N, C-alpha and C positions, 0 to 999 in steps of 0.2 A: 504494500500500500504506500503510495507516495506521500511524503510529508510536506506540509505547507512551508513555504519559504518564510524565513524570519521577518517579522514586521519591519525591522530597521533596513533589511535588504530591499524589501518592496518599496519603501520610501526612497531609498537611495537610487534604485533603478528608475523610479518614476521621475525623479528630479533629473537624473542623467538623460533620460529620453527627452525631457523638455529642453534641456541645454542643447542636445544634439539636433533637435528639430528646429531650433531657433526661437522657440516659444519663450525661452529665457536667454537673453543675449548677454554677452560679456559686459560686466559692470552693473547688471540688474541686481537689486537687493532682494534677498530671499526673505520670506516672512520670518518673524521671530520664532524661537524654539517653542514658546507657549502657543503661538498661533498655529504652527505646524502640528503640535501635539493635539490641539483641538480639531484641526482639519482631518487628521488621520485617526483620531480617537485612540491615541496611544499616550504613554507617559513621556514627560520631557526627556527622561533618560534614553528612551528608544530613539527619539529624534536626535539626541546628541550622538548616539552611535551611528545613525545614518549620516549625519553631517561629518563625523570623523572619517567615515569611509569615503565620502565625496572629497574631503580635504586630502586624504591619502592618494586619491586618484588625480589630484591637481585640478579638479573641476570647480572648486570654490576656494575663496580666501576669506578669512575672518579679519575684521578690523575692530580691535578692542574699543568698546564704547560706541561703535557706530553700527555694527551689524555684520552680516555675512553676505558676500557678493559672488556672483558668477565670475570665475577667473577669466582674465583676458590674455590669450596666448598669441595675439597678433604680433606682439613685439619680440617673440621668441624665435 
């Protein structure tokens, strides 16, 4: 019997798809952790794990006190 994918991976995959499709463009600000937790009906810790995964994939960057943004790879 197949197991369901972990919620943090589902969130990370959905945000990744939005970035790759252009729905989320470089420099776009992501919703806050609490907003994402409400949107996906998960705990803030689950959202944090998803965002950590996206950060590890270099898809997002965090700016302390300002928020989390889609990474801009055009200058690389």
